[in-house]
Each structure stands twice: as structure tokens, then as C-alpha cells.
C-alpha positions in Angstrom: -84.2 291.7 243.1 -81.1 292.8 246.2 -78.2 292.4 246.5 -78.8 290.6 249.8 -81.8 288.3 247.8 -78.8 287.6 245.3 -76.6 286.9 247.7 -79.5 284.2 249.6 -81.0 282.4 246.9 -77.1 281.4 245.5 -76.5 279.8 248.8 -79.4 278.4 248.0 -78.8 277.4 244.7 -76.0 275.6 246.0 -76.9 273.9 248.6 -75.1 275.9 251.7 -77.9 274.6 253.8 -76.0 276.1 256.8 -75.4 279.5 258.1 -74.1 280.9 261.6 -73.7 284.7 261.5 -71.7 287.6 264.0 -73.8 290.4 264.2 -72.7 293.2 262.3 -74.6 296.7 260.4 -73.2 296.3 257.2 -74.7 292.6 257.3 -78.0 292.9 258.8 -79.9 292.5 255.4 -78.4 290.1 254.4 -78.7 287.8 257.2 -82.2 288.9 257.8 -82.8 287.4 254.1 -81.2 284.0 256.0 -82.5 284.0 258.9 -85.5 284.3 256.8 -85.2 282.2 254.0 -86.3 278.2 255.2 -83.7 276.1 253.6 -80.9 278.2 255.4 -80.2 277.4 259.2 -79.2 279.7 260.9 -77.8 280.2 264.1 -76.6 283.3 264.8 -73.0 282.7 266.2 -71.3 285.2 269.5 -67.3 285.0 267.6 -66.8 284.1 264.6 -64.2 281.1 265.4 -66.6 279.1 267.4 -68.7 279.8 264.4 -66.3 278.2 262.6 -66.6 275.6 264.8 -70.0 275.1 264.6 -68.8 274.8 260.5 -67.3 272.2 261.2 -69.9 270.7 263.0 -72.4 271.2 260.5 -69.8 270.3 257.2 -69.0 266.7 259.0 -72.5 266.1 259.3 -73.2 266.2 256.0 -74.7 270.1 255.4 -72.6 272.3 252.7 -71.8 275.8 255.3 -71.0 278.7 255.1 -70.5 282.3 258.0 -71.6 285.6 257.5 -68.3 288.1 259.6 -66.7 291.4 259.8 -63.7 291.4 259.2 -62.1 292.6 262.0 -62.4 289.2 263.2 -59.8 287.8 261.4 -57.3 288.1 264.0 -59.0 285.2 266.5 -60.1 282.6 263.7 -56.4 282.3 262.1 -55.9 279.2 264.3 -59.2 277.8 263.4 -58.8 278.6 260.0 -55.4 276.4 260.0 -55.4 273.4 262.4 -59.5 273.5 261.6 -61.3 274.1 258.4 -58.1 274.1 256.1 -56.4 270.8 257.7 -59.3 269.0 257.6 -60.2 270.3 254.3 -63.7 271.6 254.5 -65.1 274.2 252.1 -65.9 277.1 253.5 -67.5 280.6 252.4 -66.6 283.2 254.5 -69.3 286.2 253.3 -66.5 289.4 255.1 -68.1 293.0 255.6 -64.5 295.1 254.7 -64.6 297.1 258.1 -61.9 300.4 257.5 -62.6 301.6 254.6 -63.1 304.9 253.2 -65.1 306.5 255.1 -65.1 304.6 258.1 -66.2 306.2 260.3 -65.5 304.1 263.6 -61.1 304.6 263.8 -60.7 301.3 265.6 -62.6 299.1 262.3 -59.4 301.1 260.4 -56.0 298.9 262.2 -58.1 295.5 261.6 -58.7 296.3 257.3 -55.2 297.9 257.2 -53.7 293.5 257.6 -57.4 291.7 256.7 -55.7 291.0 253.1 -51.9 290.3 254.8 -53.5 288.1 257.1 -55.6 285.9 254.1 -52.8 285.9 251.9 -50.9 284.3 254.0 -52.7 282.1 254.7 -53.3 281.1 251.2 -56.8 281.6 251.7 -58.8 283.0 247.9 -60.3 286.6 248.0 -61.9 288.3 246.3 -63.6 291.9 246.9 -67.2 293.3 246.0 -67.1 297.8 245.7 -70.1 298.0 244.3 -73.0 295.6 243.3 -73.0 294.4 240.3 -69.7 292.1 242.2 -72.6 289.6 243.3 -72.7 288.5 240.1 -69.7 286.4 241.0 -71.2 285.3 244.2 -72.5 282.0 242.9 -68.7 281.4 241.2 -67.0 281.8 244.4 -69.6 279.6 245.6 -69.1 276.7 244.0 -65.8 277.2 243.5 -64.8 276.7 247.2 -66.8 273.7 247.3 -64.9 272.2 244.3 -61.5 272.6 246.0 -63.1 272.7 249.9 -61.4 275.5 250.2 -62.0 278.4 252.4 -62.5 281.4 250.8 -63.0 284.8 251.5 -65.3 287.0 250.0 -64.5 290.5 252.0 -67.6 293.5 250.9 -66.5 297.2 251.9 -69.6 299.6 252.7 -69.8 300.1 248.8 -71.1 297.1 247.3 -74.0 297.3 250.9 -74.5 301.1 249.8 -72.2 303.6 251.8 -72.7 303.9 255.7 -75.7 306.0 255.6 -74.7 310.3 256.3 
């Protein structure tokens, strides 16, 4: 089973029925796997904060949601995370590609990487960081945790987790 297949299997096993995604080259495999799974209603989003709004609507409609996105948009999601997701105690697993780390080929990605963990910490959002493929074994427990405590949870996945940047 690939990492992407394991992630989707864990989403389905935890009754996540709604997933929104924002395009990202690193996340392309898991986005494709989500899109192909008949147990998940997948709606692509134009922006991460829009996706969080869709997740809130799905949650209010009785569905367990998740969002798959890049860390470079954490800054634009702060208002939505605080005034919607956290205020109304909505569980939201956020699978996030952590761009801007070692070997990052795009210079502008680095600036948000410098701030990502600090922003999530300031918002009191539990954060997990997947560096190697075996870290995916924790995903099931992280999903159980977010739905148990009704909190957003960030899972940062760096390039080494997805197999590198591809030289």
C-alpha cells in the first residue's frame, strides 16, 4: 500500500466523508487517491480558506471533513481557523505539504516555512510533522484524536515524506 493509499484508507476508516483539496505537486498522489475513492465526496477548492468554509458546511451537515493543502497558505486561513473552526469546536484534520524546507527548489516557499509552525503553535493547533514514510502509521490515531477533541489538527508532510522534490 502506498502512502497515499494508506492516508485515504485511514480517512475512510475514520468515517471522513468529505475532503476538499487545493492543488499541490507534492500532494498530487493523495489528491488523486481521494478523488478516486467512492466513499469520499471530494470538492477541489480554489483557496485554503474557502476549503475550510466548505469543511465547516460539511461538518454542520453531519459529515466528517478534512482538508488537504499547502503550508504556504496558512497565513490566509488564520481568520477562518479562529473565528469558525476553533470557535465552533469543529474537528478538522489538515494534511499539509510543508514546503520551504531543505532542498526546496522554489525560493518564495521558504518564507512561509519559517512561520508555519509558530503560527500553528500560536493558534494552539496540535501539530504533527511527517518526515519519513513510516510516520504515516500515526495518521489513524491523529484522526481519532481530532474527532475526539473537536479541534483542528495539522499534519505537516515534508518533501522527504512524499519521496523528495525529484531532481
